[in-house]
N, C-alpha and C positions, 0 to 999 in steps of 0.2 A: 418277571411280571409278579407284582405282589398279589397275595391271596387274602380274601376277607371272608370271615365266617360270622353268621348271624345266630345268636341264641335268643330264645324267647321263653319267658316264664309267664304263663297265664294263670292267674289265681282267682280265688273267690272274692277277694277284697282289693287286690292290686295286681297289675301286670307290668312286666319289665322286658326290655329288649337290650341286648348287648352285642356290639360289633367289635371284633378283634381281628388282628392280622394273624398270619401263620406262625409268627414267633411268639404269640400270646400277649401282644400289646393291645390293651383296651383302647378303642378309638371313639366309640359312640354309645350313648345310652338313651333309652326312652322309657317313659313311665305313663301309666294310665290306670284307670280303676278296674273293677271286676270284669272278667271275661268268661267265667264258668258258664257254659251254655245252659246248665241246669237252673241258673239264676237269671241270666240275661238273654237266653235264647242264642241260636246260631248267628243271628244278625248282630247281637251284642258281641259275640265272639269275634266276628269279622271286624267290627269296629275297633275292638281292643287290639287285634293283630295289626291292623293297618296303622293305627295311631302310634303304637310303640315302635313299629318298624320304621315308619316315616321319621319319627323324632330321632331315632338312632342313626339312620342313614344321613340325615342332615347334619347332625353333630359330627359324624365321622368324616364328612366331606367327600362321600363317594356316591355312586348311583347304584340302584338295585341290581343292574346287570353286571356289576363288578363282584357281587356276592357269589362265592364259590359253592356254598352249601348252607343249609339252615337246620337247626335242631330245635324242636318245639316241645316243651313240657306243658301239658294242658290239663288244668284241673277240670274234673268232670268227664274226662275221656277215660272210661273204665271198661268198656265192653266192645267186642268186635263190631257190633252193629253201629257203633259211634265212629268207627275209623273213617269211613268214606265222608260223612258230613264234616268231620274235623279236617280232613285233607282238602275238602272243597273250600272250607273257610280259609285255610292257609293259602290255597291257590289264588284267592282274591287279592293277596298282597302284590302279586305280579312278579314273582321270582321266576327266573329261568333255570335255576340251579336245583340239584337234588335236595330233598328235604326228608326228615323223619319226624314223626310225632309219637310221643309217649305220655303216659300219665306224669303229672308234674312231680310226683314222688321220685321218679327215676332220675330226673335231672338233679334233684337234691342228693341222690346217691352218687351220681357221677362227680358232682362238685366236692363231695366230702370224702369219698373213698379213694385212697391213693392208688389202688390197683384197678379202679374202674368197675369193681363188682363187690357184692356184699349185700347188706340189708339196710334200708332206710326206714326209720320210724318217725312219722310226723305226729307231733302233739301240739296243736294250736287250739282253735275253737273246737275242732273235732280231731279225729285221729285216722291215720292210714298207714299202711305198711306194704312195701313192695321190695323185691330183691331180685338180683341177677346172680347166677353163678359165673364162673370164669368163661363159660361158653355162651353166656347171655340167655340161658334158659330162665324163665320167669317164675317167681313165686309171689304170691300176693294174698291179701285178705279181701273181703267184699268191699270195704271202704264206705259202706252205707250203714254201719252201726249194728249189724246183726251179731250181738255178743261181743263187739269190739269197743272197748272203753278206754278212757284215759285222757280224753280231751277236756278243755276248760268247761264246756257245757256239762259234762258228766260230773265234774267236781262240784259245780254249783248245785246240781240235782242231789248229790249226796249230802251236801251241807244242809239243804232244805229238809231232807229226810231226817237228819240228825236234830234239826230244830223242831220238827214235828214230833219226833220221839220224846224230846224233852217235855213238850206240852202234854202229850198223852201219857206220860210217865212210863213209856216203854224203854226209854234210855236216859242217860245221865244229863246233867246240865252241861252246856258248852258256851264258851265265850263267843262263838259264832252268832248266837242269838242276839246278844247285845249289839254286836256290830251290824248285823243285817237290819235290825230294827232302826238303828241310828241312820244307816244309809238310805233306807226307804222312807223313814219318817213314820212308820207304823207304831202304834201305841203298845201293842203286845203281840204275842204269837198268833192268837186267833185273828187279829186284825191283819196281820201280815199274810196269813194263809188266805183269808177272804179276799184281800186286795189283789193277790196274785190270781185267784180264781175268777174274779170279776174284771180283770184287766186293768186294775188301778196301778199295780206295780208290775214291772217287767224286770226280772233278774236274769240278765244275760251273762255271757262268758266274761264280761269285764269285772264280775264279782270274784273271779277265781283268785286274783292276787291277794284279796282280803283273806281268803282261806289260808294261803301260805303265811301271811303275816301273823295270823292268829296261831297257826301251828308253831311258828318260830318263837312265839311268846310262851310256849309250853302247854298249850291246850291239847290234851290227848286225843280228843275227838277230831279236831282239825288235822292233827298229825297223822292219825290213822287214815284219813281221807286221802292225803297226799301219798302216803305209802301204798294205799290201795291202787291209786292211779299208776304208780310206778310198777306195781306187780302186774296190772292189766297190760300195760305197754310191753313189759317183758314177755308175757305170754303171747302177745300178738307177734312179737319178733320170733319167738320160738316156733310158732306155727309156720312161718315162712322159711325159717332155717330148715325145718323138717322137710318141707316141700322140695327144697333145693338139694337136700342131702349133703349139707356142708358142715355137719355137726363136728367133724374131727379136723376141719381145716382152719387155717389162720385167715381171718377176714375182719373187716370193720363193720360195725353197726353204726350208721350215721344217724345222729339225733337232730331232727329238723323241727324247729318251731319254738314258740315263745315259752311254753311251759317248762322247758329245760332250764330256764333262768332260775327255777327253784332249786337247782343244784343237787347235791347229794341226797336231799330229802326225797326226791322223786327218782333220781338216777340210781341211787344205791340199791333199792329193791329190784329195780329193772335189771341191773347188772348181775345181781345174785341169781335171778331166774335164768337169764340168758347163759351165764357161765356154767350153770348146773347142767345145761344141755350142750353147750358149745364152749368148752373151757378155753379155747384159743381165740375166741372172739374178743375184739377190742372195741369199746364204745368210744366214739369221737363226736364232739359237737361240731355241727356245721356253723362256721362263723363267716363264711363267704356267702354272697348272694347266690341262691340256687340257679340263677340264670347263667352263671359260669358253666354249669353242667350242660346247658343248652348249646353253648359254643363247642364244648368237648364232643357232644353228640354230633354236631354239624361236621366237625373235622373227620369223624369216623365215616361219614357218608361218602367221602372221596378217598377212603383207604388210608388216611393218616392216623397213626397212633398218636393221640393227643397228650398222653400222660408225661412225656418228657418236658412239655411246656406248661403242664398244669400248675405247678407252684408259681411260675412266673406270671401266668394268667391271673391267678388269685391275687398276687401282690399288685400287679399292674391295675387290676380292676379296683382294688381297694384304694390305691393312690388316685386313680382317675376319678372315682366317685367322690372322694373327699375334696379334691381340688376343682373338678369341673362341674359336678352336679350337686351333691348333697351339701356342699358348703353354703349353698344359697337356698336350698329348699328343705333340708332336713338336718336336725342337729345330731349328726353321727360323728363318731371319732374313728380314727384309723383302727383302733382295737376291734371295732365291730366287724371289720373285714380282713382280719389277719387269717392265717391258715388255720385249718381245723386243729383242735387240741385234744389230746387224749384225756379220757375221764376214767381210765382204768388204773 
């Protein structure tokens, strides 16, 4: 009798579900918008869970009672007090199989770490870092920004700081000023600052790629901001490594999120800090969708070691998404969903 496993990735901007069989063949995929309860409430979380699961089940051509187990990575699930409401929301799907819920950073770790343990560092709009040792003991940071920096929003804040320093003569000139003025339409730095304070301009995380572009053009201030972010992300990883006590072991640090598209400019200082503490650690980019980790987590719930089929699941999911899903709704190429690649 075939077995089927459900993986779900609930995020702050989008949510995914993936159904695969016990051999690691992707069969169904579902998408929806945000499901983080901190943003949409637990009712919004239930809606996201039900919608992505229903879509994946229909595409796979199975029924929910055929699912053997479910693995859920849920953004916003950070604290013990949130476990029961999260499980209650999952229960609303109507599964009769065993399930497990973890912070969404963990399924990124499972998808990217060949051994199923190590550290995952998220760098997108914000940043987060969780880790497992080989016994699944947990290390983590707060995930709410108490001294944890390196996300796109932090980059934009630092750029605005540099622009303000230029105006007040506290710091040197930077090409960031010209570009930010151009993008907002502000006439000068005082107008930009006033416009931000008065709500005329909103400089969100989408300004972060501009900082990278200016840094790549040789602007030392922009370059230093990207390097700072890499250093902060490295320090975040080191904190979790110390918690787990794995400084002298071989393991992978999985890099999850869009900021790593900046390449060595941000990854280089991160690697230097991590390897100064854990010299055998190897940084890898997550290039498969994190929801793959949800399927691996689901398999573990029924006593299956999923890692012999991990590589096949990643390849199968990439092929499936390009042929069945993203070919019609998102301009992705197969390279986006190839196996994780080393950056050491």
